N, C-alpha and C positions, 0 to 999 in steps of 0.2 A: 504494500500500500504506500502510495507517495506521501511525503511529509505534509504537503498542503492539504491532502484529503484527510489525513489524521487530525490535523489542526482544526479543520472544518467540523469534523465529527465531534471533537472535544468541545469546541465552542457551542455547538448545537446542544450537546448534553448539558453543559453548564447552564445555558439559557433555560433549558427545560427544568433543571434542578432549581434554579432561582425562581422560575415561574411557579413550579409546584410548591416551593416553600412559601412563596407569596400567597398562593391560593390556600394552602393548608394552615399556615400560621405565620402571617406576616410579622406579627409581634415577636415570635421566637427567632425568626431570621434576623430581624433588626437588632434584637438583644445580642445574639451571637456576633454579628458584625460590629456592633458598638463595643462590646467587650474586647474584641480583638484589637480594634483601633486604640482603645484606652490602654490596654495592656502594652501595646507597642510603644506608646508614648511614655508610659510610666517606667518601662524597663530598658529603654534605649537611651544611651548617652547623647548629649548634645552633638558631639562630634559625629556619632553614627547617624543621627537624624539629618545633619547637614549633608553627609555623604549620600544618604538614601534619597534626598530630595530630587536629585537629578537623574536617578535611575528610572528606566522605563517601567511602567506599571504592568503587573501580571495580568493574565487573562481574567482571573477571578476578580481582581480589582476593577477592571474595565467593565465586567458584567454587573458588578455591584453598583458602580457609578451610573451605568445606563439604567438600572432599575430605579435608583433614587431620582434620577432626572425624570423618569416617566411617571412617578408616583409622588405628587406633592405632599400628601399626608405622611407617607413613609419618610420622606426627606426631612420634614419638620421634626418628626419623632426622633430620627437618627441624630440630627444636629443638636436638638435639645439635650440628648443624652451625652454626646461627646464634647460639646462646646467647652465647658469649664476645664476638664482635665487637659484637653489638647491646647487650648489657649494659654493656660498656665505654664505648660511645658515650653511652648513656643516663646513666651515672654522670658522665662528663665534662661533659655538658650540664646536669647538675642536675635531670634528669627523675626521678631516684630519690632520695628523701630519706632 
């Protein structure tokens, strides 16, 4: 199987998983995603965050962002959950001037 075909299949599966998660329990999906983002910011050093800032996003991150863009209610709930921990870390690290 060619690499581009495999990537296409993986993306399709991920979209289905995200859609199923949204359908079955959007709140649970958002909780897991928010917890992952919060944990990343709480356990990563400022230097590591700066280095990761310019790295390309994973397929899963791209799918999650697409989901949040398509669902305003989910986006608000997600941002409400992660805003304080993420902004605090960014201020501590000098990422916000």
